[in-house]
N, C-alpha and C positions, 0 to 999 in steps of 0.2 A: 321508473317502469325498466324492469329486468328484460334484457332481450332474449327472447325464447330460444334464438341461434346459441346464445352466448351459455344459457342454461343446459342444453345439450351438451355442447362441448364440455361443461363441467361433471354432466352424470356420466361420461365415459370416464372419469378419473378414478382410480382403484387405491381410496386411501388405504394407508398402511395400517396393520391390523392395530397395532397400538392405538394409533389416533383414534380408529374408530372405538376401541375400547374406554377411551377418556372421554369421548363425546357421550357416548351410553351412559357412562356411570352419574356422569354431570345431568343428562336428561331423566334417568331413572329416579335420581334424587330432586327431582322438581325444577331442577336449574335452566335455562338455556344456555345453550353454545353453539356459536358460530365460527368457523373456520375463515380468518380475515387476513387484510394487509397483504404484503408480498408473496405470500402464496396463493390468494385468488388471483391476484395480477397475474404471476408466473403461469400457473395452469392454462390460463384464457390466453398466453402468448404461446402456449404448446410447451412449455418449459417444465421440468421436474422441477418443484420446490426444494430449495436447499434446506429450509427450516419452515415449522409451522406454528403458528400463532393464532391462538383461539381466545376469542370474547366471550364473556361469559356474565352472568348476573349473579354468579356466586362470589361473594366475599372472599378475600384470600383465607381467613380463618377458617371459612366453610370447605375451600378447597382442602386445606391440610388435613383434614378429617375424612377425605374421603379418597385419598392415595397414599400409598406406603412411601414413596419418595418424593418430598417436595422440597425444594430448594428455594429460600426466600432471596430470589435474583433482584428484585426490584420492588419490595414492598412498599417503599415510599411512592410508588406509582400504581400500586395496586396489582403488583406482577408477581406470580411465583411460577415456577419452571418444575414442570411433574415430568418424572423418569420412569418409563414403561415400558419394559422389554426391550432396554438400549436407546428408546426415542426419548429425546428431550423436547418435552413441547411448552411453549410458554402459554401460561393463560392469565389474563387481563381481564380484571372487574370493569364493567361498562362504565366510562369515564368521559369526563367533560374536557379531557386535553390533560398534557403532561403538565403544565404551571400549575392548575388546580389540582391535580391529583398529589403533587409535590407539596402542597399547603396541609395535604392531611384530608382533603375533602375533594369534592368534585364528582363523586359517582353519580352514574345517572340510572334511569330506570328501564330503557330499553335500547337496543341494538340500533335503531333509527337515529337516538339522541347519540350515541357513542361514535357512530360513521360522520356524522356533522360536524365532529370536532377534530376528526381526522386531518393529516397533512394534505395531502393532494390527491386527487378525485380518483386517480388510479390506485390509491392505497385504501380506498373508502367503500369496498366491495366487500359483501360477505356470501358465504356459500354454506347451507349445511348438508353434509354428503349423508345425513341419515334419512332425510324426507325430501331431498334435492330440491331444497328452497333457494332461491339466489337473489339478492338484493343489491342493487345500483343505483341509489337515490339520487347520486351526483353526476351520473354520467362519464363513469370510468371507462367503460366499453366504447362509449365514441371518442375520448380522448387516447385510447390505446389504439383505436382506429388512424386516429388523426395524427397520433407520434406527437403527442401535446402532453407537457406537464402544468396543470393547472391546479391551483390551490383550492380545498374546499370552500366554498363559500367566498365570504371576504379575506382577500388574500392579507391584509393589514391585519385583521384579528387572529388568522392563524399565525403569522411571523411574531405578533405580540405575546403569544403565548408560548413560543420558544424561539429564540432568536438564533438558533441552530437551522431552523428549516429552509432558510434560503440556502445555506449550504448543500442542505440536504437535496433542494431542487436542481442544484447545479451536478450533484453525484448523480442523481437518476436521469437528467439529459445526457451526462456522460457514459453512463451506463447503458442505456436505449438508444442514443442519438437524437432524442426528441428535441422539441425545441421547447421553450419555457412562454407560455401563453402571455400575451402582452399587459394585461393589468397584472399578472402576479409577477413578473420581470420588474415591471414599473416599482409595484411595492419594495423590492428586494433592498435597493440603495437607502431606505428609510430605517432600516434597522442595524446599520453599519456599529453605531455607537454601542448599540445595547449586546452586539456579537462579542465585543471584547470583554465581555464579562462570561462569557462561555468558557467552561473549565479546557484547559488544554488538550485533555484526554479525549475529551469527545471532538475537539476540533481534527485533532490527530488521526481517529478513527474514522471520522468521513474524509480525511485526505487519503486515507488509505485504500477505501473502495474508490475514489475517484481514479487513482493512480493505476490502479488493476481493471481500470474497467477498458473497453473495447475503443473508447474515446477519450483520452485523458486529457487533451491540448484541447479540446471543445470545452471540458469541465472547468480548466483551469483559466481559459480564456473569459468564461462568464464569472468567475470569480473576480476578476482583475476588472473586466468592465462594470460591476456592480459593486467594485469597492471594498470586496472582503479578502482578496488576497493580500492588501497591503496592512490588514490589521495581524495575518501571522506569518506571512512571509514576504513582509518588506524590503527584502536582498533581492529577490527574485526581480523587482519592478527597475532596479538600477539598472538593468541590461538592456531595458527598452529603449531603443533608438541609437545605441552606443553600436558604431560602426565597428567591424573588425578588418579583415585583408582580404588578400584577392581569392583565399581558399574560401572564402565563406559568401555567400550570397545574401544572408540574413544578417540582422542585427544581432547582438548575442540573447535578446530573450525571446525571439521567434525562433532563433537557432535551437535554443534548448527545447521549446516547445515542439517543433517539428521531430528531434531527435526523440522526444517523449513518447510520441506516437508510432515512432519507428523501434522502440524496444519492445523486448518482451515483455509479457503482462506479468513481472515477477517484481513484489514491493520493493527488494532490495536493489535490485536493476533498475527499476524506474524510479527510485528515490535517488539512486547515485547520479542518473541522468540528469534528474530535475534539479540538481544542485553541484553538478561537474563543472559547470562555468561560473558558479556563484560567487567567487573572488574575481572575476574579469573586471568589474567595475573598478576595483580596488588597486588593481596592478597595470591598468592601461596606461600606456605612454606612446608619444608619436613615434612609427618607426622612421630612426635615421637612414635606412635606405630607400624607402617609398614612401615618398610624401601624400597624404592622404589616407594611408593606411595606419594600423594601430596593433602595437605588440601587448601581450600579455604576459611577461615573463615571471614564472613563479607561481601562477594563480592556483597551479595544481595543489601546490604544498599548502600554501595559507587556505586554501579553499577545502583542504580536506578538515582543518580544524575548523573552520567555520561550519561546512557541512554536518560534522558528528556535533556540535552545538547547537544547529538548527534542529535535528534527529531529538536531542534530548529536550529540549526546549517545547518538543511538540510530543513528547512523553513514549518516543518509539525506544523498544527495549535497548539495554546496553549493547548487546551482541550486534542487533542493525544498527545501531549510530558506530559502532567501530567498524563493520564492513563496509558500509556507505562511504566512511572516511577514507579508509585503505583504496575503494575502487576511484574515488574522486583523487586520490594523492598518485594513481598510476595510471590513469586512462590518458595521459598524454604522452604517450613513447613514439618513437619516431623510428621505427625499424628499419634497417637495410640488411642488404645480404653482407656486409662486412662485419656484421656482429659474430663474434666467437660464439662457439657452443655455450662455454663458460657465461657470456652475458645473458643467454636464453636462460641458462640454468639458474642464473642469480635472480631473473625477475620472477622466474617458477618458486623458488625460494620466497621470494619477498610476498608474493600472493596466496601461496599455498593453496587451498583448496577452494579459493575464490575466482580461480584462472578463468572457468568458463563464465562465471559472469564479468569479469572483466573484457573478456572478447564479446560478448554482448554490450556492454557499456559502449566498449568502443566502435562495433559495429553500428550500434543507434547512432554515435556521435557523427561517424562520417557521413551516413544517410542524413544527418540534417544539417550538412555544410551546403547542399545545393549547388556543388561545384567538384567537378575531379572525383565524382563519388566512386564510379567503377576504378579508377586509379587506386585510389584508398583502400576497397575492400579487396583490389587483388594484393596490395600491399598487406593486409592483414591476413589473408588466406595463406601468405607467404609463411607471417610469422607463425600462424596457428597450426602449419604442416609440420615446419622445423620443429615447434615444441613438443607436439604429439610423438614425433619421431626419437626425440631425446627421454620423454616421458616412459617411452617404450623399452628403455634401456634401464628404466629402475634406478635411476640415480639417487644419492642422498640428498635430499631438498631440507631436511630440517634435521635440529641437533638429534632428534630421537631416532634418527636413521643412520646416525656415526656407529662406527663399530666398537667405540668404547663409549662410556657414560663417564658421568660426575664422580662415580665411587673409583674408577680408574684414574683420573685426573688429581684426587687426592690423595689415591696411594703412591704413586708414581712423584709427584711434587711434595709429599710431604705436608700438605695443607688441610685445614679443616674446611666445612662447610662454610663458604663466604662467596662474595661476589665476583672472585677472582676465577671460581670454577667456571662460572656462565662465560665469562669473557676467554677464558682459554678453549672453552668447547664452541664459540663464536668463532676463533681461530681457524679451529682444526675444520670448521664446516668451510668455511671460506676458500680452505685450501682443496677441502674435497671436491668442491663446486668448481674449480679452476680446474682439476683432475681427479675426474670420479675413481681412478684407479688406486688414488692414494687411500679409498674406504676400506682398508684391510688393517686386522685388528693390530699385527706384527708393526706395520708400518705407521700407526697412529701413536702407537707405545713408544715407538722410537723418537717420534718428533716429541712425544712429552719429556722422554728422558733428554733430549737435546737441550731443554729450559730449563732443568735444573742446576 
C-alpha cells in the first residue's frame, strides 16, 4: 500500500518536458509506462534524479518504432535508451530479473511482477507522473525512513539472479549511510563464489560508485566482512593487522580506510588513496632503530606499479591507471624548509597537472594517521604555499615550455629524429629547473652548441 504522504511529495515533482513526452507517447500507443528505480527513490529523498528509468509493457522492438532516436544499450535485458530533446531515458520492458532477461526471456505482464524481481525495496517503487499513481508494494518508503537496505522478498533468490547485487547493497549503504537489513546481510556471504564469475567491468563500475560516495570506508568494510573484498582486491587485506610506527595510530588497512573517508570525492584521488600503501605488506621490515616498529622503504615505488596493475585489472581507463600510479609513487614526500627551489620545481615537473590531486592525496594520508595530524598538515601547507609562489613565476616545467624544441636540437647538433633528441631536451629541462633564468633561446642554443 502506497503512503499518501509520499504520493503527495511525488506529485510536487515537475518532470522534464521530454520525459513527459516519452511517457505520453507510450500511453497513447496503448502501453503502460512508469518511472521506476533510483529516480523514484531520489525524489522521495528530496533529491533531483541524475537519470530517469522507465519500466514499460512495450517490447524493445515496439519502442524502436515509436521514437526517432533509440539506442540499443541493453537489448539482452530488454533495455533501450530513448533520446528526446537532449534527455536520455532508459526504457526497460517489464522483466522477471536480470538473469532471466539475459537468457532471452523472462518478460512479465505487469509492473507489480517487475517490481517483485528488483534488487532492494528502496529501488522497487514506481510512479506515474501522468496520473499521479504511486506503487510501493514492498515497503520501500518504510525502509527509506528506517535507513535500511533490504532485498525484495527472499534475499538469496535476489542474489541468485545476479551475484553482483551484494556489492550493490554495499554501494547503496555507502552512498546513503544506511544499514543492511539482517537477513539481507546474512545472505551475502553465500554468493561470494558466484561473484568470482562477475565481469571485472561490472565490479569496477560498482567500486567506482562506492569510492565517490559519502561513506566509502563503510562500503569497503561491508565488502570485507562479507568476503567480497578478498575476491577483487585481496592485496588490501594484507594490511589488516600490520603494525606501522609511531607516526600511525592504526594498522595499514584501517589507516587506508580512514584516509579514504578524509579524501575528496574525486575518483582518481580516492583510488590513489585506496592504493597508496598497497605495497607496504611486501616492503615491511623491522625498524633497526625502534624495536616494535616497522619500516616500509620503497613501498611507494613498487606500490605505484601494483596500483596501475590493479586499476587495469578492474578495467579502469589507462589514463586513470597512469595518474593513480603517479600519485601513489609521489605521495610519500618529506618536505622540509631546506628544500631548494629547484627541488620544488622538480616535484612540480614530475607530477605536472596532477599536483592538486597529489595535495589532496597527501592531505588524506595525513588525516588518516591519527597522530601528529596538525603537524603534518602544517608541513603540507608550507609546501603548498611555496609551490604556488613558484608556479606564479610561470617557470618552465615541461619540455614543451622550453625556449627551444626538437628541431633546434637536430639543427644545431646535426642529427636526425632519434631518442637522442629527447635525451638532450630532458637535459636542457633539468638545467632550466635548476635555474629558470636559463630558459632563454640564446642561452639554450649556446648550451647545445657546446655539445657538438
